[in-house]
N, C-alpha and C positions, 0 to 999 in steps of 0.2 A: 408886483416886483419880481423880476427874474431872480432866481436864486444866486446868480453870479453878481448881482448887485448888492448882495449881502456883505456885511463887514466880518462877521464871525466865521472862521473856518468850520465851526460846528454846523453851520447852515449849508455851506456850499461844498464842503469836502468830506466831513465825517458823519453828518447826520443821516437820518433815515425817516421814512414816513411813520414807522412804528414809534420811534422816539418822539417825533413831533406830536403824536396823538396824545401824549401826556405832558410834554414839557415845552411846547410851543406857546406863543401868544394866543393862538386860537384856543389851545387847551386851557390856558389861564382864564380866559373869558368864559369858556364853556363851563368850567367848574364853579366860577363865581355865580353864573346864572343859575346853576343847579342849587346853590345855597339859597339864592333868592326864592326859588321855587319851593324849597323845603320850609322856608319861613312862612310862606303863604299857606302851606298845608298845616303847619302848627297853629296859625291864626284861626284856620277853619276848625281845627280840633278843639280849640278853646271857645268856639262859638262867636268869635269876633267878626269873622266874615263867613260867607256860605261856602260849601264844598264846590259849588259851581264857579265861584270867583277864584278859589284856589286852583281849580283845574284850568281856568282861563289863564291865570298867571303862569302856571306850570307849562302850558303849551307855548305861551309867548316866550318864556325863558329858553325853550329848546330851539327857537327860531332865530335868536339873535346871533349876528355874525360879528367877528372881530373887527372887520374893516369899518362897519358902520359905527361901532362903539368908538373907535379911534377918531373917526370923522366928527362924531358928536363931542368928543373930548377937546377937540380944537376950539369948540365954543365954550364948554363948561369949565375947562382947565381942571377938571376933576374926573378921574377915570371911573370911579364907582357911580357917581351921579350920571355920567354918560351912559353907563350900562342900565341904570334904573330908567332913564329917559327912553331908551330904546325898547325896554320891556313895556313901559307905559304906553308907548305908541301903538302897541299891538293888542291892547286890552280895552274893554269898554269903560265908559266914564264911571260906571258903578264899581269897577274893579280897581281903577287907578289909585284911590287912596290907600289901598292895602299893599301896594308894591313897596317893599323896603320899610314897611311901617315898624317903627320903634328900633330900627337897626342903625348902628353906626358903621362906617365904611369897613373898619377892621374886624367887625363881626363877620363880614363877608370875606374880606381878603385873607385873614389868618385861617379861617375855617376852610376856605376853598384850597388854600395852599396845603394844609394838613391832609386834606382829602386827596388831592392830586399827587402829592409826594408819596402818600401811602400806596396809591394805585400804581405809581411809577415804579416804586420799589418792588411791589408784588408782580407786576406784569413785565418789567424790563430788567431791573437790577438783579433780583434774585434768580430769575431763569438764566441770565447770562453767567452769573457766578457759579450756579449749580452745574451748568454744562461744562464750564471750565474745571470745576472740581472733579467731575466724572472723568474728564480727560486726564487730569493729573493722576487720578487713581489708576486708570488704565496703564499709563506709562510706568508708574511706580511698581505695579504688580508684574508687568511684562519685563521690567529691567531689574527686578529685585535681586537677581544673582549676578548682574553684570558688574564685574570688578572695576573699580575706579579709585584713583588716589584721592584721598581727602585733602583739602587745602585750607590752611589757616594763615592769615597774613600774606596771602598770595604765594605761600610756599607749600611744598609737598608735606603732608602730615602723616596720617595713618590710613590704612585701607578702609574703604567703605564700598558700597555698591551704588550704582547710579540710581537704582530704585529707592534706596535709602535717602539719597539727596532729594529726590522728588517727594518722598513721603513727608518730609518736613514741611513742604508747601501744602500738601494735602491737609495736614493738621492746622497750619496757620490760617489757611483760607477757610477751612471748615469752621473754625472758631469765629472768624469775622462774619461769616454768613449767619451764624446763630445770633451774633450781636446785632446785625442789621435787622434780622427778623424781629428781635425784641424791641429795637428802637422804633421801627415803623409802627408797631402796635401801641406805642406810647404817645404817638402824635395826638395833639388835642386841638379842638376848636373852641369857639366861645360865642356866646350871645349875651353879653353882660353890659353892652352899651358903651357910651363915650368915655367913661372913666372906670368901668368895671364894677360899678355898684348897683347895676340893674335899674337905674333911675327911670329910663324910658319904659322898659317892659313892665315895671311895677305899676305904671299908670293903666295898663291894659289887663293884666292877669293877676290873679290872687297869689300864685306861686311862680315867680320868675325863674327860680332854680329848676322847677319841674318843666317849665316852658323851654328853657335852654336845653335841658336833658332830652326833651321830645325832639327838638331840632337835630341834636347831635345823633340821637338814636336812628333817626331817619336817614342819616348820612353814613352810619356805621362808625362813628367817632365817639370819643368821650370828651366831656367838657374840661377845659382848663380849671384846675383846682382854685387858682387865685389869679384871675386876669385883671388887667387894667383896661386901657383901650386896646391893648394887644394881649395875646396869650403869653403865658410864661415862656421865656426864651429857651429854656434848657432842653425840652424834648426835641426841638429841631436841631439844636447844637449837637445833641447826642447822636441824632441820626446822621448828620453830615460827618461828624467825627468817625462814626463806624464805617461810612462809605470811603472816606479818605484813607483811613488806616487799612482798609481792604485794598485800596489803590496802591498803597505802599508795598503790600505783599506782591502784587502783580509786577510792580517796578523792580523789586528785588529779584524775583524770578527772571524777569526779562534781562536784567543785568548779568545774572549768573549764566544764562544761556548765551548771551552776547559774548561774554568772555570765553566761554567754552568753544565758541565758534571762531576764535582768533586763529589765524593761519598756523601759528606755532603750537597751538593746542589741538584744534580741529577734532574735538570729541563729539560735537553735535552740529547740526546745520539746519537752516530753514530749507524746505524744499524749493527748488529753483526751476521755474518754467523755462522751456527751451527758447521762448521769445522774450524773456525778461532781461532787462539791462541793469547791470550792477553799477556801472560807471559810464559817464558820457565820454570818457577818454581812455579808460583801461578795460578792455574787453574781457579780461580774465576775472574781474571782481565778482564776488558773491557776497554782497553785503547783508548783514543781519538787520534789514530795514524795519521789519515788524517789531522785533525786540527793542530796537532803538526808538521806534515810534511810541511804544508804551512808556518807556522811560521819559521821553520828551513830554508826553501828555501829563505824566505825574509831576514833572517839574513845574508845569504851568498851573495845575489845579491844587496841588498840595498846599502851597502858600496861602490859598484863599481861605484856609481854615482860620487864619488870623482874623480875617474880616468877619467870619462867623462869630468868633469870640468877641470881637468889638461890638457886634450887633446885640450882644447880651445887655449892653448898657443903653438904657433909655431913660431920660430924665423924667422924674416924677411919674405921672400916669402915661406919658408917651411923648416922645419927640419924633422928628421926621428923619433922623439920621440913618435909620435902617431901611428907608423906603426904596431908594435906588439900589443899594448894595444887595438887598435880599432878592432882587429880581434876577441876579446872576446864579442863584442856587441851582436852577435847572441845568445850567451848563456843567456843573460838577457831576451831577447824576448822568447826564448824557455822555460826558467824557469817560466815565467809568464803564458804562455799558459798551461804548465803542471799543475801548481798550480790552475789555474782557472778551468780547466777540472776536476781535482780531487775534488775541493770544490763543483763544480756543482753536481758531482755524489753523494757525501755524502749528500748534502743538499736536493736532491730529495727524499732521504730516511730518512731525519732527524726525529728522534723520539722526540716528544714534550710531556712531562709528565705534563699534566695540573693539576693533583691532587697534584703533588709535588710542582708545582708553587704556588698553593693555600695554601698548608701547610706552605711553607716558608713565604708566604705573611701574613698568620695568626700569625706568630711569632711576627710580629711587628704591627699587625692590630690595637691593642688597643692604641698604642702610635703614630702612623703616622698621627692621626687626630690632632696632635699638630699644624701643619701649618695652616690647615683651621680654627681651633679654634682661633688661635692667630689673623689671618687675619680678621675673622668675628667679634671678640671682638673689634679690632681696628676700623673696619668699623662702629661699633655701638658705637664708641667714648669712648672706654676704654682708660684711659690716659697712661697706661704702659703695654699693652697687651703682648708684647714679653717676658718681664721679668717675668710677672705673670705666663704665660704658661710654661716658662722654669722651674720655681720653682715647678709648679704642676707636671711636668714630673719627676723631681727628687723625689718628694714625692710619686708619683705613683710607681716608680721603687723600692723605699725603702719599701713600704707597699705591693708591689705585687698586686696592684689593677689596673684596667683599668683607663686610664686618665680621661675619661668622668665621671666615678664614683667619682673620687676625685674632679673634677671640680664642679659636682652637689652638693657636700657637702659644697662648699664655698659660704657662705651667700653674700659676697661682689660681687660675679659674677651673682647672680640670676637676678638682673634688666637688665643686658646685655643679658643673655641667653634668657630671655623672649622676647627680640626683634627679635630673630632669626626667619626667615620665615620657613614655613613647609619644603620647598626645602632645605634650609640651614641645618635644623635639620636632614634631611634624610641623607645628606652627612656626618654630624658629627657622626650619629649613624651607618652608614654603609660605611667604608672606601673604599669598592670596587666601590662605586659610585664616588669616588674622583679621576677620571682619566682625568679630563679636556677635551681637544680636541684630546685625543690620537687616538680614532677611526676615527674621521674626518680627522686628519692629515695623517693617513695611506692612506685613499682614495685620498686625495689631492696629496700626493707624488707619489703614484702608478699611478694615472691618468696622472700626469704631465710627468713622465718619459716614460710611455707607448706611449704617444703622441709624445714626442720629439725624441724618439729612434725608433719609428715606430714598436713597439712590438705588 
């Protein structure tokens, strides 16, 4: 099928060959076949079949193609039995009885999913997020002294630096990366049979738990502590949650940058190619399309966490209500990888307009000294500093004068102002000096996450 015959935009618009290697239908069947091969190796290790037979099944498992499994499923109406049949077709009559022996379908399905999601996180998700984290750190350190007005509730607040704003994302993303790392290492497989009590494997081996452990060890996984026909749901729930919460950080960052790119703010911008078109009708447009794309992706995939939570519920030892819904989990991982890669490409070329940042800052420069003025007046024992400064700001706005000019005209304040130290007066006189520990905090956060993530 031509990719443009696909239904999902992840296939024809946002996907890549590398993502498909772990998250496609071909990958799903490849990983399931790998589990079948590992089962044969464990049977040989237990002396149930020969090493020669295990090798034969291993070789056959590596040759199976997704297309033929799907064709076989049209007959069997069962995907794992279709896979088993295609493996059996490639082995000798002597080996046929040992393909899938004592296994239930979800010994294969859940174990294969744990394995491929672990690989996908290691090979796709974490590298993409780590590259983005490195870019965030570079921007934060480069812009650690770039003055910017802080904004709360969409209003000008107190001075910060642009690097300080980015360092917050360094910290948040770093925390999620660690969470994802931990969650992927907790993914589990199973080989406990149709209801989780090892009924079938107990017919073949003396120690079914050891047999299960042997299979999992060969795949680099741990066994689910308490499986039914399916593994415990929570390890996978935790992994998807960690990924979606990381997605939320990307969306929050994209939103911030998109708003800072507004025409009336214009503090940052996406690099714009000479032949790029912003609008089909307005030639002057420079739209923040990449930041908007990330936010749009988040809107699509964040709500899917609800489905993941719903999939925790399975009646008794298993029902089929998670069968179809769990097939969409690869899309969540693929979307996060695509968005992280896109955001990284844009941020590496992020245009920071320092002059515009200073111009916006200066719009409130005369009034944002209200906080330090109030705090220092209170420190020097003014009995009602907050209310006094609030009234002064109203007067300054009304008369169109700088706050400190109005304050200097107040006879009642002079005894307190005279107590201000030279350093305190410098901050009052120059709001750009009122950035607290912004620059220090940038270096603290960047150093912390460089060390913790080995960047």
